[in-house]
DOMIZA-308686 format. One record per residue (C-alpha): residue in three letters; y, z, x; residue number from 1. Coordinates in Angstrom, 1 decimal, padded with zeros to 4 digits, m for minus. Last residue first. Layout:
% DOMIZA-308686
   resn        v        w        u   resi
    ALA        Y        Z        X    NUM
...
This chain:
% DOMIZA-308686
   resn        v        w        u   resi
    ARG    004.0    009.9    014.7    200
    ASN    004.2    006.2    014.0    199
    GLN    001.4    004.6    016.1    198
    GLU   m001.0    007.3    015.1    197
    ILE   m000.3    006.8    011.4    196
    PHE   m000.8    003.0    011.8    195
    GLU   m004.1    003.6    013.7    194
    LEU   m005.3    005.9    010.9    193
    LEU   m004.4    003.3    008.3    192
    LEU   m006.2    000.6    010.2    191
    GLY   m009.3    002.8    010.5    190
    GLU   m009.4    003.5    006.8    189
    GLY   m009.0   m000.2    006.1    188
    GLU   m012.0   m001.0    008.3    187
    LYS   m013.9    001.7    006.4    186
    TRP   m013.5   m000.1    003.1    185
    GLU   m015.5    002.4    000.9    184
    GLY   m015.0    000.2   m002.1    183
    HIS   m013.8   m003.1   m000.7    182
    GLY   m016.4   m005.5   m002.3    181
    SER   m014.0   m008.1   m003.6    180
    LYS   m014.3   m006.6   m007.1    179
    THR   m013.6   m003.1   m005.8    178
    ASN   m010.3   m004.1   m004.2    177
    ILE   m009.0   m006.1   m001.3    176
    HIS   m007.6   m008.8   m003.6    175
    GLY   m010.0   m011.4   m002.1    174
    ALA   m011.2   m010.6    001.4    173
    LYS   m011.3   m013.9    003.2    172
    GLY   m009.5   m012.9    006.4    171
    ILE   m008.0   m009.6    007.4    170
    ASN   m004.5   m010.9    007.9    169
    ILE   m002.3   m008.1    009.3    168
    PHE    001.5   m008.2    009.2    167
    TYR    003.8   m005.7    010.7    166
    SER    006.7   m005.0    008.4    165
    ASN    010.4   m006.0    008.8    164
    TRP    010.7   m006.1    005.0    163
    SER    011.6   m009.7    004.9    162
    ARG    008.9   m010.6    007.4    161
    ALA    006.3   m008.7    005.4    160
    PHE    007.3   m010.5    002.2    159
    ILE    007.1   m013.9    003.9    158
    ALA    003.7   m013.1    005.3    157
    ALA    002.5   m012.2    001.8    156
    ARG    003.8   m015.5    000.6    155
    GLU    001.9   m017.4    003.3    154
    LEU   m001.3   m015.6    002.4    153
    ALA   m001.0   m016.7   m001.2    152
    CYS   m000.8   m013.9   m003.7    151
    TYR   m002.7   m012.8   m006.8    150
    VAL   m005.9   m014.8   m006.2    149
    ASP   m006.2   m013.2   m002.7    148
    THR   m008.3   m015.5   m000.6    147
    GLU   m006.6   m015.4    002.8    146
    SER   m006.1   m011.6    002.6    145
    ALA   m003.2   m009.3    003.3    144
    VAL   m002.4   m006.0    005.0    143
    VAL    001.3   m005.4    005.2    142
    VAL    002.5   m002.7    007.6    141
    SER    005.5   m000.4    007.6    140
    PRO    007.9    001.6    009.7    139
    PHE    010.9    003.0    007.9    138
    ASP    014.3    001.8    006.7    137
    PHE    012.8   m001.2    005.0    136
    ALA    014.3   m004.6    005.4    135
    ALA    015.8   m006.1    002.3    134
    ARG    013.9   m008.8    000.4    133
    PRO    013.3   m007.1   m002.9    132
    ILE    010.9   m009.1   m005.1    131
    PRO    012.6   m010.4   m008.3    130
    ALA    010.4   m009.6   m010.1    129
    PHE    008.7   m006.3   m011.0    128
    ASN    009.1   m007.2   m014.7    127
    LYS    006.4   m009.9   m014.0    126
    ILE    003.7   m007.2   m013.9    125
    GLU    002.4   m007.3   m017.5    124
    THR    002.8   m011.0   m017.8    123
    PRO    000.2   m011.6   m015.2    122
    ALA    001.5   m013.8   m012.4    121
    ASN    000.8   m017.5   m013.0    120
    ALA    004.4   m018.7   m012.5    119
    ALA    004.6   m016.6   m009.3    118
    GLU    007.5   m014.1   m008.9    117
    VAL    005.1   m011.1   m009.1    116
    ASP    003.4   m012.3   m006.0    115
    PRO    000.9   m009.5   m005.5    114
    PRO    001.0   m007.3   m002.4    113
    ALA   m002.5   m006.9   m001.0    112
    VAL   m002.3   m003.6    000.9    111
    LEU    000.9   m001.8    002.0    110
    PHE    000.8    001.0    004.5    109
    ALA    004.2    002.7    004.4    108
    GLY    005.9    004.9    007.0    107
    SER    007.3    008.2    008.1    106
    ILE    009.8    008.5    005.3    105
    LYS    013.5    008.1    005.2    104
    ARG    015.0    007.4    001.8    103
    LYS    016.9    004.2    000.9    102
    PHE    016.7    004.9   m002.8    101
    LYS    017.0    001.5   m004.5    100
    ASP    015.5   m000.9   m002.0     99
    ALA    012.8    001.6   m000.8     98
    TRP    011.8    002.2   m004.4     97
    HIS    011.7   m001.5   m005.2     96
    ALA    009.5   m002.2   m002.2     95
    VAL    007.3    000.9   m002.9     94
    THR    006.7   m000.2   m006.5     93
    MET    006.0   m003.7   m005.2     92
    THR    003.3   m002.2   m003.0     91
    GLY    001.9   m000.3   m006.0     90
    LEU    001.5   m003.6   m007.8     89
    SER   m001.3   m004.4   m005.3     88
    HIS   m002.3   m001.3   m003.3     87
    ALA    000.0    001.4   m001.8     86
    VAL   m000.4    004.0    001.0     85
    LEU    002.9    005.9    001.4     84
    ILE    003.2    008.2    004.5     83
    VAL    005.4    011.2    003.9     82
    PRO    006.7    013.8    006.3     81
    ARG    006.0    017.3    005.0     80
    THR    007.7    019.4    002.3     79
    GLN    007.0    016.9   m000.5     78
    GLU    008.9    017.1   m003.8     77
    CYS    011.2    014.2   m002.9     76
    VAL    008.4    011.8   m002.5     75
    TYR    006.7    012.6   m005.8     74
    GLU    009.9    012.3   m007.7     73
    ASP    010.7    009.1   m006.0     72
    LEU    007.4    007.6   m007.0     71
    THR    008.1    008.6   m010.6     70
    ALA    011.5    006.9   m010.5     69
    ILE    009.9    003.8   m009.0     68
    TRP    007.3    003.6   m011.8     67
    GLU    009.9    004.2   m014.5     66
    ASP    012.2    001.5   m013.3     65
    ARG    009.4   m001.0   m013.0     64
    ASP    007.7   m000.4   m016.3     63
    PRO    004.0   m000.8   m016.0     62
    ASN    002.1   m001.4   m019.3     61
    MET   m001.5   m000.5   m018.6     60
    TRP   m000.9    002.4   m016.2     59
    ASP    001.4    004.3   m018.5     58
    ARG    002.6    007.7   m017.4     57
    GLN    002.2    007.0   m013.7     56
    GLU    000.3    009.4   m011.4     55
    VAL    001.2    009.2   m007.7     54
    ARG   m002.0    010.2   m005.9     53
    ARG   m002.1    013.0   m003.3     52
    ILE   m004.2    013.1   m000.1     51
    LYS   m005.3    016.6    000.7     50
    PRO   m008.7    015.8   m000.7     49
    HIS   m009.8    013.5    002.2     48
    LYS   m013.3    012.2    001.4     47
    GLU   m012.6    012.2   m002.4     46
    GLN   m009.2    010.6   m001.8     45
    TRP   m010.8    007.9    000.4     44
    VAL   m013.3    006.9   m002.3     43
    SER   m010.6    007.0   m004.9     42
    MET   m008.3    004.7   m002.9     41
    TRP   m011.1    002.5   m001.9     40
    HIS   m011.8    001.7   m005.6     39
    GLU   m015.2    002.9   m006.9     38
    ALA   m013.7    005.6   m009.2     37
    GLY   m011.0    003.3   m010.5     36
    ALA   m007.6    002.7   m009.0     35
    ASN   m004.8    002.5   m011.6     34
    GLU   m004.4   m000.2   m014.3     33
    TRP   m001.6   m001.8   m012.2     32
    PRO   m002.1   m000.7   m008.6     31
    PRO   m002.0    002.8   m007.1     30
    VAL    000.6    004.5   m004.9     29
    PHE   m001.4    006.9   m002.7     28
    LEU    000.7    009.6   m001.0     27
    ILE   m000.2    010.8    002.4     26
    GLN    001.5    014.0    003.4     25
    LEU    002.1    014.8    007.1     24
    ASN    001.6    017.5    009.7     23
    GLU   m001.6    019.0    008.4     22
    ASN   m003.5    015.7    008.5     21
    ASN   m006.3    015.5    006.0     20
    LEU   m006.8    011.9    007.0     19
    ASP   m009.9    012.7    009.1     18
    ILE   m011.5    009.8    010.8     17
    MET   m014.7    010.5    012.9     16
    ASN   m016.8    007.8    011.2     15
    ILE   m014.1    005.3    012.1     14
    GLN   m014.3    006.2    015.7     13
    LEU   m018.1    005.6    015.7     12
    PRO   m017.6    002.2    013.9     11
    THR   m015.1    001.1    016.6     10
    LEU   m011.4    001.1    015.7      9
    VAL   m009.5   m002.1    015.2      8
    PRO   m006.9   m002.7    017.9      7
    PHE   m003.2   m002.4    017.2      6
    PHE   m000.2   m004.5    016.4      5
    THR   m001.2   m008.0    015.4      4
    ASP    000.5   m010.4    012.9      3
    SER    003.9   m009.4    014.3      2
    MET    007.3   m008.5    012.7      1
């Protein structure tokens, strides 16, 4: 695991990004309560309509077993190599899915994992504890923030190390969501493209 693994793209390069890649399928794995219209997932999906979103039956009361089973259904129905892009509780969904199913995918891009083991974690997400510690069978990156109220940076680094993921600290960025000002989040779009290019 490393805390650096590729250069950030220039603004011009970011403006040329196209995630509608014909050779892979990007699946978004949203957080608890889903990703609203101004969330970066929704913004990116509008720009790149070939991206698919994993739709859960109940966004407000997440059930771990149901969420990972739904994710597995989406992964298994794809005919192209899969890249998972997850935010917050979606990252824990990916971790539990990887631990249970051991399937081969092209990679996972995990943003702002919440510490579901923390004493102050919201009650609704505590059933995602304990957090799997086994290394993933596919390339992955964890993108974390120094000011995430749902997870200390040091804990996010521990998760990344356990999963054998690259680790990126993007500084004081809150929970990397709409509230923290990450709507369009072009930097993240660039990081995702670089991750995809590194793992073709």
